[in-house]
C-alpha positions as CSV (number, residue, x, y, z in Angstrom):
1,X,12.1,-11.4,10.2
2,X,8.3,-11.2,9.7
3,X,6.1,-13.9,8.3
4,X,5.6,-11.7,5.2
5,X,9.3,-11.6,4.6
6,X,9.5,-15.3,4.9
7,X,6.8,-15.9,2.4
8,X,8.0,-13.3,-0.1
9,X,9.8,-14.8,-3.1
10,X,13.2,-13.3,-4.2
11,X,13.4,-14.5,-7.7
12,X,15.2,-11.4,-9.0
13,X,17.8,-10.9,-6.4
14,X,20.8,-9.1,-8.0
15,X,19.1,-8.6,-11.4
16,X,18.6,-5.2,-13.1
17,X,15.4,-4.3,-15.0
18,X,13.9,-1.5,-17.1
19,X,10.1,-1.0,-17.1
20,X,8.7,1.6,-19.4
21,X,5.4,3.4,-18.7
22,X,6.0,2.8,-15.0
23,X,4.5,6.1,-13.7
24,X,1.1,4.4,-13.2
25,X,-1.0,1.3,-14.0
26,X,0.4,-2.0,-15.1
27,X,3.9,-0.7,-15.5
28,X,4.0,0.7,-12.0
29,X,2.7,-2.6,-10.7
30,X,5.3,-4.6,-12.6
31,X,8.1,-2.4,-11.4
32,X,6.9,-2.6,-7.8
33,X,6.7,-6.4,-7.9
34,X,10.1,-6.9,-9.5
35,X,11.7,-4.6,-6.9
36,X,9.9,-6.5,-4.1
37,X,11.5,-9.7,-5.3
38,X,15.0,-8.2,-5.4
39,X,15.5,-6.5,-8.7
40,X,17.1,-3.1,-9.1
41,X,14.5,-1.3,-11.3
42,X,14.8,1.6,-13.7
43,X,11.5,3.4,-14.1
44,X,10.8,5.1,-17.5
45,X,8.0,7.5,-18.3
46,X,7.4,11.1,-19.3
47,X,5.5,12.1,-16.1
48,X,8.2,12.8,-13.5
49,X,6.1,14.5,-10.9
50,X,2.5,14.2,-9.6
51,X,-0.1,16.7,-10.7
52,X,-0.8,15.6,-14.3
53,X,-4.1,14.8,-16.0
54,X,-3.9,11.3,-14.7
55,X,-2.9,10.1,-11.2
56,X,0.6,8.7,-10.9
57,X,4.1,9.7,-11.6
58,X,7.7,8.4,-11.6
59,X,8.1,9.9,-8.2
60,X,5.0,8.1,-6.8
61,X,6.2,4.7,-8.1
62,X,9.8,5.3,-6.9
63,X,8.6,6.3,-3.4
64,X,6.5,3.1,-3.1
65,X,9.4,1.0,-4.1
66,X,11.8,2.8,-1.8
67,X,9.4,2.5,1.1
68,X,9.4,-1.3,0.5
69,X,13.2,-1.4,0.6
70,X,13.7,-1.8,-3.1
71,X,16.4,-0.3,-5.3
72,X,15.0,2.1,-7.9
73,X,16.2,4.8,-10.3
74,X,14.2,6.9,-12.8
75,X,14.7,7.9,-16.4
76,X,12.4,10.7,-17.7
77,X,12.0,10.2,-21.4
78,X,9.4,10.8,-24.2
79,X,9.2,7.5,-26.1
80,X,7.6,9.3,-29.1
81,X,11.0,10.9,-29.7
82,X,13.7,8.6,-31.2
83,X,16.5,10.7,-29.8
84,X,15.0,10.7,-26.3
85,X,14.4,7.0,-26.2
86,X,17.9,6.3,-27.4
87,X,19.0,7.6,-24.0
88,X,16.9,5.1,-22.0
89,X,19.0,1.9,-22.0
90,X,22.4,3.6,-21.6
91,X,21.2,5.9,-18.8
92,X,19.3,3.1,-17.0
93,X,22.3,0.7,-17.2
94,X,24.7,3.4,-15.9
95,X,22.4,4.3,-13.0
96,X,21.8,0.7,-12.1
97,X,25.5,-0.1,-12.2
98,X,25.5,-2.6,-15.1
99,X,23.6,-4.0,-18.0
100,X,20.0,-5.0,-17.7
101,X,18.8,-8.6,-17.8
102,X,15.1,-7.6,-17.9
103,X,13.3,-5.2,-20.3
104,X,9.6,-4.8,-20.0
105,X,8.1,-2.6,-22.8
106,X,4.9,-1.6,-21.2
107,X,4.5,2.1,-22.3
108,X,1.6,2.5,-24.8
109,X,-0.2,5.3,-26.7
110,X,-3.9,4.4,-26.9
111,X,-5.9,6.9,-29.0
112,X,-9.4,5.5,-29.6
113,X,-11.0,7.0,-32.6
114,X,-12.9,5.7,-35.7
115,X,-10.6,4.4,-38.4
116,X,-12.1,6.4,-41.2
117,X,-11.2,9.7,-39.5
118,X,-8.1,9.0,-37.4
119,X,-5.4,11.5,-38.4
120,X,-2.0,10.6,-39.7
121,X,-0.4,12.4,-36.8
122,X,-2.2,10.2,-34.3
123,X,-1.5,7.1,-36.2
124,X,2.2,7.9,-36.3
125,X,2.2,8.6,-32.5
126,X,0.7,5.2,-31.7
127,X,3.2,3.4,-33.9
128,X,6.1,5.3,-32.5
129,X,5.3,4.4,-28.9
130,X,3.7,0.9,-29.4
131,X,6.1,-0.5,-32.1
132,X,9.2,1.5,-32.8
133,X,10.0,2.3,-29.1
134,X,9.9,-1.3,-27.9
135,X,12.0,-2.4,-30.9
136,X,14.5,0.4,-30.4
137,X,14.9,-0.3,-26.7
138,X,15.2,-4.1,-27.4
139,X,17.9,-3.5,-30.0
140,X,19.8,-1.3,-27.6
141,X,19.7,-3.9,-24.8
142,X,20.3,-7.0,-26.9
143,X,24.2,-6.8,-27.2
144,X,24.8,-6.7,-23.5
145,X,22.0,-9.2,-22.8
146,X,23.7,-11.7,-25.2
147,X,26.9,-11.3,-23.3
148,X,25.1,-12.1,-20.0
149,X,23.8,-15.3,-21.5
150,X,20.3,-15.1,-19.8
151,X,17.9,-12.2,-20.3
152,X,14.2,-11.5,-20.8
153,X,12.3,-9.1,-23.0
154,X,8.5,-8.8,-22.3
155,X,6.3,-6.7,-24.5
156,X,2.9,-5.8,-23.2
157,X,0.3,-6.3,-25.9
158,X,-3.5,-6.0,-26.1
159,X,-6.5,-8.1,-26.9
160,X,-7.4,-5.5,-29.4
161,X,-4.7,-6.9,-31.7
162,X,-7.2,-9.7,-32.6
163,X,-9.4,-8.9,-35.6
164,X,-13.2,-8.7,-35.2
165,X,-15.1,-11.7,-36.4
166,X,-18.0,-11.1,-38.8
167,X,-20.2,-10.0,-40.4
168,X,-22.2,-9.3,-38.4
169,X,-19.6,-7.5,-36.3
170,X,-19.9,-7.5,-32.5
171,X,-18.2,-4.1,-31.9
172,X,-18.5,-4.3,-28.1
173,X,-18.0,-1.2,-25.9
174,X,-15.3,0.6,-27.9
175,X,-16.6,-0.2,-31.4
176,X,-14.0,0.2,-34.2
177,X,-12.1,2.9,-32.3
178,X,-9.4,0.5,-31.1
179,X,-8.6,-0.8,-34.6
180,X,-5.5,1.2,-35.3
181,X,-4.3,0.9,-31.7
182,X,-4.9,-2.9,-32.1
183,X,-3.0,-2.9,-35.4
184,X,0.1,-1.4,-33.6
185,X,-0.1,-4.1,-31.0
186,X,-0.5,-6.8,-33.7
187,X,2.7,-5.4,-35.2
188,X,4.4,-5.7,-31.8
189,X,3.2,-9.3,-31.4
190,X,4.7,-10.3,-34.8
191,X,8.0,-8.4,-34.0
192,X,8.2,-10.1,-30.6
193,X,7.9,-13.5,-32.3
194,X,10.4,-12.8,-35.0
195,X,12.9,-11.4,-32.5
196,X,12.5,-14.5,-30.3
197,X,13.2,-16.7,-33.3
198,X,16.4,-14.7,-34.2
199,X,17.6,-14.8,-30.6
200,X,16.7,-18.4,-29.8
201,X,19.8,-20.1,-28.4
202,X,21.3,-16.9,-27.1
203,X,19.7,-17.1,-23.7
204,X,17.4,-14.1,-24.5
205,X,13.7,-14.9,-24.2
206,X,11.2,-12.6,-25.9
207,X,7.4,-12.8,-25.3
208,X,4.3,-10.7,-25.9
209,X,1.5,-10.8,-23.4
210,X,-1.9,-9.2,-23.1
211,X,-4.3,-9.1,-20.2
212,X,-7.0,-11.8,-20.2
213,X,-9.6,-9.0,-19.7
214,X,-9.5,-5.2,-19.1
215,X,-7.2,-4.0,-16.4
216,X,-8.7,-0.8,-15.1
217,X,-5.6,1.3,-14.8
218,X,-5.8,5.1,-14.6
219,X,-5.6,5.3,-18.4
220,X,-8.2,2.7,-18.9
221,X,-10.6,4.4,-16.5
222,X,-10.2,7.6,-18.5
223,X,-10.9,5.8,-21.8
224,X,-13.7,3.3,-20.9
225,X,-14.4,3.7,-17.2
226,X,-17.9,2.6,-16.3
227,X,-18.6,0.9,-19.6
228,X,-17.0,-2.5,-18.9
229,X,-18.9,-5.2,-17.0
230,X,-17.3,-6.6,-13.9
231,X,-16.8,-10.0,-15.5
232,X,-14.7,-8.4,-18.2
233,X,-12.3,-6.9,-15.8
234,X,-9.0,-8.4,-14.6
235,X,-7.1,-7.4,-11.4
236,X,-3.8,-5.6,-11.7
237,X,-2.2,-8.3,-9.6
238,X,-3.3,-11.0,-11.9
239,X,-1.7,-9.3,-14.9
240,X,1.4,-8.4,-13.0
241,X,1.9,-12.0,-11.8
242,X,1.9,-13.3,-15.4
243,X,4.3,-10.7,-16.6
244,X,6.7,-11.3,-13.8
245,X,6.6,-15.0,-14.6
246,X,7.8,-14.2,-18.1
247,X,10.6,-12.1,-16.6
248,X,12.3,-15.3,-15.3
249,X,10.9,-18.1,-17.6
250,X,13.0,-20.9,-18.9
251,X,14.6,-20.9,-22.4
252,X,11.8,-23.0,-23.8
253,X,9.2,-20.3,-23.1
254,X,10.0,-17.8,-25.8
255,X,8.2,-16.5,-28.9
256,X,4.8,-16.6,-27.3
257,X,1.9,-14.3,-28.0
258,X,0.0,-15.1,-24.9
259,X,-2.4,-13.9,-22.2
260,X,-2.1,-13.5,-18.5
261,X,-4.6,-16.4,-18.0
262,X,-2.7,-18.8,-20.2
263,X,0.7,-18.0,-18.5
264,X,-0.8,-18.5,-15.0
265,X,-2.6,-21.6,-16.1
266,X,0.6,-23.1,-17.5
267,X,2.8,-22.2,-14.6
268,X,0.4,-22.8,-11.8
269,X,1.6,-19.8,-10.0
270,X,-0.6,-18.2,-7.3
271,X,-1.4,-14.5,-7.7
272,X,0.5,-12.4,-5.1
273,X,0.2,-8.8,-4.0
274,X,2.4,-6.2,-5.5
275,X,4.8,-6.4,-2.5
276,X,5.2,-10.2,-3.2
277,X,3.2,-11.3,-0.2
278,X,0.4,-13.9,-0.5
279,X,-2.9,-12.4,-1.8
280,X,-5.8,-13.8,0.2
281,X,-8.6,-15.0,-2.0
282,X,-6.6,-14.7,-5.3
283,X,-7.6,-16.9,-8.2
284,X,-5.0,-19.6,-9.0
């Protein structure tokens, strides 16, 4: 056994997980890390094969996990479609060989446009993916999670959920174009908190978490690449470490609307690489 294998934690050995939006970015990183620590992971996204507008696909993520020795299955689904997303939990559970203990709702639709001109079609699309899909998947997973007695739902939120202070208003790089996207994430935060309160005592922990700063995923690069200062950027590994911590947290850590920095500060966990090995020079 190599030194890396010795150092690699295995917190999720024998557990089953679903990670949505795992063809690229934060979702792909979370899935890779969970698998590296022993979880059998179901990847969910629309992009099954490479070659789309953005780099990354379910095949790419699945191959990285398989190369690392992890167990992985894929579910191709369009989370804007209620019928399509209704397949996700049943199909993932069947492919993984049992009910899931971990659900990470990471998939998001981010359409940055001024509030005054944003179309109804685009507003509905964002709320379908960012609010209704996470709730639908959670509702589908909760019955079997309750029978297991210990389970975790983590909803990936955004700092754009916080209102602008003012006047005067500091609109930053994106101006008001993130307002409706942020409103959908604010709704997700409140739903996460309410769900946690309802499920408290069942063993199911529910939390919402956003990055401390911008994570420059493929999607973020396409939206705001080159316009964000280096001191406003957070590493993918930093965000993933915090999310993974919430995938195995104790029953007292539920109902949080938190950030990656706050979770890592509270837990004292070091930031590791996506394969679970120590990350040299990582911030604590």
